[in-house]
C-alpha positions as CSV (number, residue, x, y, z in Angstrom):
1,M,48.9,138.7,-30.1
2,S,47.5,136.4,-32.7
3,E,50.1,134.6,-34.8
4,E,48.0,134.3,-38.0
5,K,47.2,137.9,-38.5
6,K,50.5,139.2,-37.0
7,E,52.8,137.4,-39.3
8,C,51.0,137.5,-42.6
9,S,48.1,139.2,-44.3
10,N,47.7,137.9,-47.8
11,P,49.8,135.3,-49.8
12,T,51.6,136.7,-52.8
13,T,53.1,133.5,-54.1
14,G,52.0,129.9,-54.2
15,R,48.9,128.1,-55.4
16,A,46.5,130.3,-53.4
17,A,47.8,133.5,-55.0
18,L,47.3,131.9,-58.4
19,L,43.7,130.7,-57.8
20,A,42.0,133.1,-55.4
21,R,39.7,135.9,-56.5
22,P,41.6,139.2,-56.9
23,N,39.3,141.0,-54.5
24,V,40.0,138.4,-51.8
25,L,43.8,138.7,-52.4
26,A,43.5,142.4,-52.0
27,L,41.4,142.2,-48.9
28,H,42.5,144.0,-45.8
29,P,41.1,141.6,-43.1
30,Y,39.1,142.9,-40.2
31,R,41.3,143.3,-37.1
32,C,39.4,142.4,-34.0
33,A,40.5,143.4,-30.5
34,R,42.1,140.0,-29.8
35,D,44.4,140.3,-32.8
36,D,46.3,142.9,-30.9
37,Y,46.2,141.9,-27.2
38,D,44.7,139.0,-25.3
39,S,45.9,139.6,-21.7
40,G,46.0,142.4,-19.2
41,I,43.2,144.7,-18.1
42,L,41.1,144.4,-21.3
43,L,39.1,147.5,-21.9
44,D,39.3,147.4,-25.7
45,A,36.4,145.3,-27.0
46,N,33.3,146.7,-25.2
47,E,32.7,143.4,-23.4
48,N,30.8,143.3,-20.1
49,A,33.5,143.0,-17.4
50,L,30.9,142.2,-14.7
51,G,30.5,138.7,-16.1
52,P,28.0,136.6,-17.9
53,A,24.3,136.7,-17.2
54,S,24.1,132.9,-17.6
55,L,26.4,129.9,-17.6
56,P,26.2,126.3,-18.9
57,T,23.8,124.4,-16.6
58,N,26.4,122.3,-14.9
59,S,28.4,125.5,-14.0
60,L,25.5,127.3,-12.2
61,D,25.8,125.5,-8.8
62,P,28.5,126.0,-7.8
63,Y,29.1,129.0,-9.9
64,D,32.1,128.4,-12.3
65,N,33.0,131.0,-14.9
66,G,36.4,129.5,-15.6
67,M,35.9,130.0,-19.3
68,E,35.4,133.8,-18.8
69,L,32.4,133.8,-21.1
70,E,32.2,137.6,-20.8
71,R,35.4,137.7,-23.0
72,Y,35.6,137.1,-26.7
73,P,37.2,133.8,-27.7
74,D,40.6,133.3,-29.3
75,P,39.9,134.3,-33.0
76,Y,42.1,131.5,-34.3
77,Q,41.7,128.7,-31.7
78,R,45.4,128.0,-31.6
79,G,45.3,125.7,-28.6
80,L,42.5,123.6,-30.2
81,K,44.5,123.5,-33.5
82,E,47.6,122.2,-31.6
83,L,45.5,119.4,-30.0
84,L,44.1,118.4,-33.5
85,C,47.6,118.4,-35.0
86,D,48.9,116.2,-32.1
87,Y,46.2,113.7,-32.7
88,R,46.3,113.6,-36.5
89,N,50.1,113.4,-36.5
90,S,50.1,110.5,-34.1
91,K,47.7,108.7,-36.5
92,T,49.9,109.5,-39.5
93,E,52.9,108.0,-37.7
94,T,50.9,104.9,-36.9
95,D,49.6,104.5,-40.5
96,G,53.1,104.5,-41.9
97,G,54.3,108.1,-42.0
98,G,53.8,111.2,-44.0
99,G,54.1,115.0,-43.5
100,M,53.4,116.4,-40.0
101,I,50.8,119.2,-39.9
102,T,51.1,122.3,-37.7
103,P,48.5,124.9,-36.5
104,E,49.5,127.0,-39.6
105,N,47.9,124.1,-41.7
106,V,44.6,124.3,-39.8
107,F,41.4,126.4,-40.1
108,C,38.8,125.9,-37.3
109,G,35.2,126.6,-38.2
110,V,31.5,126.1,-37.5
111,G,31.4,122.5,-38.8
112,T,32.9,121.8,-42.2
113,D,30.0,123.6,-43.9
114,E,31.6,126.9,-43.0
115,A,34.9,125.7,-44.6
116,I,33.0,124.6,-47.8
117,D,31.3,127.9,-48.1
118,L,34.5,129.9,-47.5
119,L,36.5,127.9,-50.0
120,I,33.9,128.6,-52.7
121,R,33.7,132.3,-51.8
122,I,37.5,132.7,-51.8
123,F,38.4,130.8,-55.0
124,C,35.3,130.9,-57.3
125,A,34.2,134.1,-58.9
126,P,30.3,134.3,-59.1
127,G,28.4,134.9,-62.3
128,H,27.0,131.6,-63.4
129,T,23.5,132.9,-63.9
130,N,24.8,135.5,-66.3
131,G,26.9,133.0,-68.2
132,G,30.2,133.7,-66.5
133,G,32.0,133.0,-63.3
134,E,34.0,130.0,-62.2
135,A,33.1,126.4,-61.1
136,I,33.4,123.6,-58.7
137,M,33.4,119.9,-59.6
138,I,31.6,117.2,-57.7
139,T,31.4,113.4,-58.1
140,P,27.8,112.3,-57.4
141,P,26.4,110.7,-55.5
142,T,27.9,112.9,-52.9
143,Y,27.3,115.3,-50.0
144,G,24.6,117.8,-51.0
145,M,26.1,120.9,-49.4
146,Y,28.8,121.3,-52.1
147,K,26.0,122.0,-54.6
148,V,24.0,124.2,-52.2
149,C,27.0,126.4,-51.4
150,A,27.8,126.7,-55.1
151,N,24.3,127.8,-55.9
152,V,24.1,130.3,-53.1
153,N,27.4,131.8,-54.4
154,D,26.3,131.8,-58.0
155,V,29.1,129.4,-59.0
156,A,28.8,126.8,-61.7
157,I,28.7,123.1,-60.9
158,Q,30.5,120.5,-63.1
159,S,29.7,116.9,-62.4
160,V,31.6,113.7,-63.2
161,P,29.7,110.7,-61.6
162,L,31.2,107.9,-59.6
163,T,31.0,104.5,-61.2
164,P,28.2,102.2,-60.1
165,D,30.7,100.7,-57.6
166,F,31.3,104.2,-56.3
167,D,34.8,104.7,-57.6
168,L,36.3,107.9,-59.0
169,Q,36.6,108.2,-62.8
170,I,39.9,110.0,-62.8
171,P,40.5,110.2,-66.6
172,Q,37.0,111.7,-67.1
173,I,37.5,114.1,-64.2
174,L,40.7,115.4,-65.6
175,Q,39.2,115.7,-69.1
176,A,36.2,117.6,-67.8
177,A,38.2,120.1,-65.8
178,T,38.5,123.5,-67.4
179,P,40.5,126.6,-66.5
180,E,37.4,127.8,-64.6
181,T,37.4,124.7,-62.4
182,K,38.8,125.9,-59.1
183,L,37.7,123.3,-56.6
184,L,37.2,119.5,-56.9
185,F,35.3,118.0,-54.0
186,V,36.1,114.3,-53.2
187,C,34.0,112.8,-50.4
188,S,35.9,110.0,-48.6
189,P,34.4,108.0,-47.1
190,G,31.5,109.1,-49.3
191,N,28.0,110.1,-48.3
192,P,25.8,108.3,-49.2
193,T,28.3,105.7,-50.7
194,S,30.1,104.9,-47.4
195,K,33.2,104.1,-49.5
196,S,36.7,105.5,-49.0
197,I,38.7,106.8,-52.0
198,P,42.3,105.5,-52.1
199,L,45.0,108.0,-51.3
200,S,46.6,106.9,-54.6
201,D,43.6,108.5,-56.4
202,V,44.0,111.7,-54.5
203,R,47.6,111.8,-55.5
204,K,46.7,111.4,-59.2
205,L,44.4,114.3,-59.0
206,A,46.7,116.5,-57.0
207,S,49.7,115.8,-59.2
208,S,47.9,116.2,-62.6
209,S,49.2,118.8,-65.0
210,S,45.7,119.1,-66.6
211,Y,43.9,120.2,-63.4
212,R,45.5,123.1,-61.5
213,G,42.8,123.8,-58.9
214,L,42.4,122.6,-55.3
215,V,41.5,119.0,-54.4
216,I,39.2,119.2,-51.4
217,V,39.0,115.8,-49.6
218,D,36.0,115.7,-47.3
219,E,36.8,113.2,-44.5
220,A,33.8,113.6,-42.2
221,Y,33.8,109.8,-41.6
222,V,37.6,109.1,-41.7
223,D,37.8,107.8,-38.2
224,F,35.6,104.8,-39.1
225,S,37.7,103.9,-42.1
226,T,40.8,101.7,-42.6
227,T,42.0,104.1,-45.3
228,S,44.5,106.6,-44.0
229,S,43.7,110.3,-43.8
230,A,44.7,112.5,-46.7
231,T,46.2,114.9,-44.1
232,S,49.5,113.0,-44.8
233,L,49.4,114.6,-48.3
234,V,48.9,118.2,-47.1
235,T,52.6,119.0,-46.7
236,E,53.5,117.1,-49.9
237,F,51.1,118.9,-52.3
238,D,50.2,122.6,-52.4
239,N,46.7,122.0,-53.6
240,V,45.2,119.4,-51.2
241,V,42.8,120.6,-48.5
242,V,41.3,118.1,-46.1
243,L,38.0,118.7,-44.3
244,Q,37.3,117.0,-40.9
245,T,34.7,117.3,-38.2
246,L,33.9,116.4,-34.6
247,S,30.3,115.7,-35.5
248,K,30.7,112.0,-36.4
249,A,33.2,109.7,-34.6
250,F,33.7,112.2,-31.8
251,G,30.0,112.3,-31.2
252,L,29.9,116.1,-30.9
253,A,27.4,117.2,-33.7
254,G,25.8,119.6,-31.2
255,I,28.8,121.8,-30.8
256,R,29.4,122.4,-34.6
257,C,33.1,122.2,-34.9
258,G,35.0,121.4,-38.0
259,F,38.5,121.9,-39.6
260,A,40.1,122.5,-42.9
261,I,43.7,121.2,-43.1
262,G,45.7,122.5,-46.0
263,P,48.7,124.6,-47.2
264,P,49.4,127.7,-45.1
265,D,48.6,130.1,-47.9
266,V,45.1,128.6,-48.3
267,I,44.5,128.6,-44.6
268,Q,45.6,132.2,-44.3
269,L,43.0,133.3,-46.8
270,M,40.3,131.4,-44.9
271,N,41.4,133.1,-41.7
272,N,41.2,136.5,-43.5
273,V,37.7,136.0,-44.8
274,K,36.0,134.3,-41.9
275,A,33.9,136.1,-39.3
276,P,36.1,137.5,-36.4
277,Y,35.1,135.1,-33.6
278,N,33.5,132.2,-35.5
279,V,34.1,129.5,-32.9
280,N,32.7,130.2,-29.5
281,K,34.3,129.3,-26.1
282,L,31.8,126.6,-25.2
283,T,32.5,124.8,-28.5
284,S,36.2,125.2,-28.1
285,D,36.2,123.8,-24.6
286,A,34.2,120.7,-25.5
287,A,36.3,120.1,-28.6
288,S,39.5,120.5,-26.6
289,N,38.3,118.0,-24.0
290,A,37.5,115.5,-26.7
291,L,40.9,115.8,-28.4
292,R,42.6,115.3,-25.0
293,N,40.6,112.2,-24.4
294,T,40.9,110.2,-27.6
295,S,40.7,106.9,-25.8
296,M,37.0,107.4,-25.4
297,L,36.8,108.2,-29.2
298,E,38.6,105.0,-30.1
299,E,36.4,102.9,-27.8
300,N,33.2,104.4,-29.3
301,V,34.5,103.8,-32.8
302,R,35.3,100.2,-31.9
303,Q,31.7,99.7,-30.7
304,V,30.2,101.4,-33.8
305,L,32.2,99.2,-36.1
306,E,31.2,96.1,-34.2
307,Q,27.6,97.0,-34.5
308,R,28.0,98.0,-38.1
309,D,29.2,94.5,-39.0
310,S,26.4,92.9,-37.0
311,V,23.7,95.0,-38.7
312,A,25.2,94.3,-42.1
313,R,25.1,90.6,-41.5
314,E,21.4,90.8,-40.4
315,L,20.5,92.9,-43.5
316,E,22.3,90.4,-45.8
317,G,20.2,87.6,-44.4
318,L,16.9,89.3,-45.4
319,D,15.4,88.0,-48.6
320,F,14.1,91.4,-49.7
321,V,17.5,93.1,-49.3
322,T,19.3,92.7,-52.6
323,K,22.5,94.5,-51.7
324,V,24.3,95.8,-48.7
325,Y,27.2,98.0,-49.7
326,P,30.6,97.7,-47.9
327,S,31.0,100.5,-45.4
328,D,33.9,102.6,-44.2
329,A,31.6,104.9,-42.3
330,N,29.1,104.8,-39.4
331,F,26.2,104.0,-41.6
332,L,25.1,101.4,-44.1
333,L,23.6,101.8,-47.6
334,F,21.4,99.0,-48.7
335,R,19.0,98.2,-51.5
336,V,15.6,96.5,-51.2
337,K,13.6,94.8,-54.0
338,E,10.9,97.5,-54.2
339,K,9.1,100.4,-52.5
340,A,12.1,101.8,-50.6
341,N,10.5,105.2,-50.3
342,E,7.3,103.8,-48.9
343,L,9.3,101.6,-46.5
344,Y,11.3,104.6,-45.3
345,K,8.2,106.7,-44.7
346,A,6.2,104.0,-43.0
347,M,9.0,103.3,-40.6
348,A,9.5,107.0,-39.9
349,D,5.8,107.2,-39.1
350,R,6.3,104.4,-36.6
351,G,9.2,106.2,-34.9
352,I,12.3,104.7,-36.6
353,V,13.9,107.2,-38.9
354,S,16.5,106.3,-41.6
355,R,17.0,108.2,-44.9
356,Y,15.7,107.3,-48.4
357,R,18.5,107.7,-50.9
358,G,16.7,106.4,-54.0
359,R,16.8,109.7,-55.8
360,E,20.6,109.7,-55.8
361,L,22.6,108.4,-58.8
362,H,23.2,104.6,-58.6
363,C,21.1,104.4,-55.5
364,D,17.7,103.3,-56.8
365,E,15.6,101.6,-54.1
366,C,18.3,102.4,-51.5
367,I,18.0,103.4,-47.8
368,R,20.8,104.7,-45.6
369,V,20.7,103.8,-42.0
370,T,23.0,105.2,-39.3
371,I,24.5,102.7,-36.8
372,G,22.9,103.4,-33.4
373,T,23.0,101.7,-30.1
374,T,22.6,98.0,-29.9
375,E,19.0,98.4,-28.8
376,E,18.2,101.0,-31.5
377,N,19.8,98.7,-34.2
378,Q,17.7,95.7,-33.1
379,K,14.5,97.8,-33.1
380,F,15.3,99.0,-36.6
381,L,15.9,95.5,-37.9
382,E,12.7,94.2,-36.3
383,M,10.6,97.1,-37.6
384,L,12.2,96.8,-41.1
385,K,10.9,93.2,-41.5
386,I,7.4,94.0,-40.3
387,V,7.0,97.2,-42.3
388,Y,8.4,95.8,-45.5
389,G,5.8,93.1,-45.4
390,D,3.1,95.7,-44.8
391,V,4.1,98.0,-47.7
392,T,4.5,95.2,-50.2
393,K,1.2,93.4,-49.6
């Protein structure tokens, strides 16, 4: 029987009960078959007991259905959550201590995009187009999905830009917050900024008496950063939620697996609102294997950081590159003298694809390049020199 639904339905006290939409707090969650029983002769969920019509390619010969793909997955991925907690708690201890997280602190979803959308749906009342509703706050330049999800859910967007050096303006954020501001998204390391936000800044936001909403720290790139994860703050503050993914450092973008790590009352509401079996068995299996084999993760991160430093040095040596921003991520943001968009397009047409970021605040004439393999990085640098000359003739 599933622990999450068995023990609790809706929080009645705590920050989540104060902030969530009344209809969400009153929700009677859908009970799927695996909420009640997950072992025995299972004739309760209308599955096909004869087995799957197909298997992953590597399991066809010899035939291996060890994952029992004819059965629905664990609705709450408790085993996967335990593995994540073990890994993140070990990092917290290494980084100097902090609160230890448990599976009750973890939501598992389809990338972090599912978590972003759920948080907005749970805590922000719609109605912006009619002059009402509630709001999120963002700090541009930042990840674009916060805005997309808010617009889809008809939620207002408040904006307090980062400084030109990509730092938070905390006094301005707190001044701009209103009673309608339910979620504050902090991207750290930032995208496209590649800069980490100090945990001291997160503490200031979380402990403020003038902002009573949730602080959502998006840590997609945290494993490339020397700044410790904000997961160490989750058990200290009742309003900090951390988003993490296996798409970046773990190299598993194709399986779409992400996590929200936060207070149990917030996580409970996310479990109540999510689709019944949101994370499939194939994703869960690959994710679990990755979290059991973190030595490979750490070696890959080491290689990426080594290549990142090498590419940064090469870019800094080019006379048409006016700035290479310091990076805490697996990409570099750099500025050229002119025609960045033309440069990006011409390189893409020749088979080397980066991203033009010049339309973002403080990012005029900027390009963002992901760190690839040694060979890919070298081809990028060689093509950059040739194409810049061509587009600026």
